[in-house]
C-alpha positions in Angstrom: 31.9 -3.0 -1.9 31.0 -5.9 -4.1 34.3 -5.9 -6.2 35.6 -9.8 -7.0 32.7 -11.3 -5.2 30.2 -13.0 -7.9 27.5 -15.1 -6.4 26.6 -15.8 -9.8 22.7 -15.7 -9.8 21.8 -15.8 -13.3 21.6 -12.6 -15.1 17.8 -12.6 -16.3 16.9 -12.5 -12.4 19.4 -9.7 -11.7 19.0 -7.7 -15.0 15.9 -9.2 -16.9 13.9 -5.8 -15.8 16.6 -3.6 -17.3 16.4 -5.5 -20.7 12.6 -5.3 -20.5 13.3 -1.4 -19.7 15.4 -0.8 -22.5 13.0 -2.2 -25.1 9.9 -0.9 -23.5 11.3 2.4 -23.5 12.9 2.8 -27.1 9.0 1.6 -28.4 7.8 4.4 -26.0 9.9 6.7 -27.3 9.0 5.9 -30.9 5.4 6.1 -30.0 5.7 9.6 -28.4 7.8 10.7 -31.6 5.2 9.1 -34.2 2.2 10.5 -31.9 0.8 7.1 -31.5 -2.7 6.4 -30.1 -2.7 6.8 -26.4 -4.5 3.3 -26.3 -1.0 2.1 -27.5 1.0 4.4 -25.6 -0.4 4.3 -22.1 0.3 0.6 -21.7 3.7 0.5 -23.1 4.8 3.6 -20.8 3.0 1.3 -17.6 5.5 -1.5 -18.8 8.6 0.6 -19.1 7.9 2.1 -15.7 7.1 -1.2 -14.1 10.5 -3.0 -15.5 12.2 0.0 -14.4 11.0 0.2 -10.8 11.1 -3.6 -10.5 14.8 -3.6 -11.6 15.6 -0.8 -9.0 14.0 -3.2 -6.4 16.0 -6.4 -7.3 19.4 -4.3 -7.5 18.8 -2.0 -4.2 16.2 -4.0 -2.6 16.8 -7.8 -3.0 20.5 -7.2 -4.2 20.8 -10.7 -5.3 24.3 -10.5 -6.4 25.5 -8.2 -3.2 26.3 -8.9 0.3 23.9 -10.2 2.3 22.8 -8.4 5.9 21.4 -10.6 8.7 17.8 -10.3 9.0 18.1 -9.9 12.5 20.4 -9.4 15.4 19.2 -11.9 18.0 21.1 -15.0 16.3 24.1 -16.0 17.9 24.1 -13.1 20.1 27.2 -14.6 21.6 29.3 -13.8 18.7 31.2 -17.2 18.6 30.8 -20.5 18.0 31.0 -23.2 15.2 28.3 -22.5 12.4 26.9 -25.0 9.5 25.7 -23.4 6.5 23.3 -25.7 5.0 23.2 -25.2 1.5 25.8 -23.0 1.2 25.7 -22.2 -3.0 28.2 -19.7 -3.9 28.6 -18.4 -0.4 26.4 -15.7 0.3 24.8 -16.7 3.4 28.3 -18.1 4.6 29.9 -14.6 4.2 26.8 -13.1 5.8 27.5 -15.0 8.9 31.4 -14.6 9.2 31.4 -11.1 8.6 28.6 -10.2 11.0 29.8 -12.5 13.6 33.8 -12.2 13.5 34.5 -14.6 16.0 32.7 -17.8 14.6 34.4 -20.5 12.3 31.7 -22.0 9.8 31.2 -25.0 7.8 29.9 -24.2 4.1 28.1 -27.4 3.2 26.4 -27.9 -0.5 25.6 -31.1 -2.6 26.7 -29.4 -5.7 24.1 -31.4 -7.5 21.0 -30.6 -9.3 19.7 -27.8 -7.7 23.1 -26.2 -7.6 23.3 -26.3 -11.2 19.7 -25.1 -11.7 20.7 -21.7 -9.7 24.4 -21.5 -10.7 25.0 -23.3 -13.9 27.1 -26.2 -14.8 26.8 -29.0 -16.7 24.7 -31.8 -14.8 26.2 -34.9 -16.6 29.5 -34.1 -15.1 29.2 -34.1 -11.3 32.6 -34.1 -10.7 33.3 -30.9 -12.8 30.3 -29.5 -11.1 31.9 -30.3 -7.4 35.3 -28.9 -8.5 33.8 -25.8 -10.2 31.6 -25.0 -6.9 34.3 -25.6 -4.5 36.5 -23.2 -6.7 33.6 -20.6 -7.0 32.9 -20.8 -3.1 36.2 -20.5 -2.2 36.9 -17.6 -4.3 34.1 -15.4 -2.9 35.1 -16.2 0.9 38.8 -15.2 -0.5 37.6 -12.2 -1.9 35.4 -11.5 1.6 38.7 -12.1 3.5 36.7 -14.9 5.6 38.6 -18.2 4.2 40.5 -18.6 7.2 37.7 -19.2 9.1 35.9 -21.1 6.6 35.9 -25.0 5.2 33.9 -26.3 2.5 32.2 -29.7 2.9 30.2 -31.3 0.0 27.3 -33.2 1.3 23.6 -33.6 1.3 21.4 -31.5 4.0 18.9 -34.2 4.1 21.6 -36.5 5.7 24.5 -34.8 7.2 28.0 -36.1 7.5 28.7 -34.8 11.0 28.3 -36.4 14.4 25.6 -35.6 16.6 25.9 -32.2 18.3 28.8 -30.8 16.2 27.8 -27.3 15.9 26.7 -24.2 18.1 24.2 -22.7 15.4 23.2 -23.1 11.8 22.1 -20.9 9.2 20.4 -21.8 6.1 19.4 -19.3 3.7 17.1 -20.2 0.6 17.9 -23.6 0.4 15.7 -26.1 2.6 12.7 -24.6 1.0 13.4 -26.2 -2.5 13.2 -29.5 -1.1 9.8 -31.5 -1.2 8.0 -32.0 2.2 10.1 -35.2 3.1 13.3 -33.4 2.1 12.1 -30.5 4.7 11.4 -32.7 7.6 14.6 -34.7 7.0 16.7 -31.7 6.5 15.4 -30.2 9.5 15.6 -33.2 11.8 19.3 -33.5 10.5 19.8 -30.0 11.6 18.2 -30.5 15.1 20.9 -33.9 15.4 23.8 -31.9 14.7 23.1 -28.8 16.9 24.3 -28.7 20.3 21.7 -28.4 23.2 20.3 -24.8 23.1 22.1 -24.4 19.6 20.4 -21.6 17.3 19.2 -21.8 13.6 18.6 -19.1 11.6 16.2 -20.4 8.8 15.5 -17.8 5.7 13.1 -19.0 3.0 11.9 -17.4 -0.1 8.8 -15.4 0.6 5.8 -14.7 -1.7 5.0 -11.3 -0.3 3.9 -8.0 -2.2 7.5 -7.1 -3.5 8.2 -10.4 -5.1 4.8 -10.9 -6.6 5.2 -7.3 -8.2 8.9 -8.0 -9.4 8.9 -11.6 -10.7 4.8 -12.3 -10.7 4.8 -16.2 -11.3 8.3 -16.6 -12.6 10.1 -16.9 -9.3 6.8 -18.9 -7.4 8.6 -22.4 -6.8 7.0 -25.2 -4.8 8.7 -24.4 -1.7 6.9 -21.1 -1.0 4.7 -22.6 1.6 2.8 -20.5 4.3 4.4 -19.3 7.3 2.3 -21.4 9.8 3.3 -24.6 7.9 7.3 -23.9 8.3 6.3 -23.4 12.1 4.9 -26.9 12.1 7.7 -28.3 10.2 10.4 -26.3 12.8 8.2 -27.8 15.8 7.9 -31.3 14.7 11.8 -31.2 14.2 11.9 -30.3 18.0 12.7 -26.8 17.7 11.4 -23.7 19.6 10.6 -20.7 17.8 12.6 -17.5 19.3 11.6 -15.1 16.6 9.7 -15.1 13.2 9.9 -12.1 10.9 10.0 -10.9 7.3 11.9 -8.7 5.3 11.5 -8.2 1.2 11.1 -11.4 -0.6 12.1 -13.3 2.6 10.7 -15.0 5.7 13.1 -15.8 8.5 12.6 -17.8 11.9 15.4 -18.2 14.6 14.9 -21.0 16.4 16.6 -23.3 19.3 17.1 -26.7 19.9 16.0 -27.4 23.6 
């Protein structure tokens, strides 16, 4: 159930295909009724079928506004520890970890800045207001999931984390670091390594340009962070991580890495 939880992804990404389905379907119905030429009917029918199937994929495959599930059970198998969520946004990855690992505590960090506004809305000219609204929205989702007692919210930049060395047993970052440029990625991964304890684990989840993403969104969601998996391997190794697992699921590339 997703009641009372709103991860606030823009409606065009969640329901845009449904709008296209309705419009194209109406045109298709009119075309069939008026007995238009097949040259017109076939492309309209194809558009209707694509939009409907893409909506099903976004709603039930990607499930953007639904609870996320961990891509692997090999992350934090001990089931306990202090976890940092780098780029927590509206709390989807934070809730994912807190529900999957009920003996953990978590610090949800986000800059509540330009990238936050781009993805979840707000007035960028009023940073204090964005910060306040972002914290409220994140806390409301944590409360709706019943995990707020094990979580704290920390505004901050993942490229310069406001924590001492070796502060966390594990880190998760989902669809956040890949929005940075290469210098920012290196800084964020270096900071992740710094604040992890020795043998600490890092679950990195990235938007991945696979067949499913290309089918549903085409070029619309092709942001600059969609690098080859080998490039992310290099980034992680350069930051001092050892990769324990690498895999994919629809529109997602993930790594489980460990600090030596």
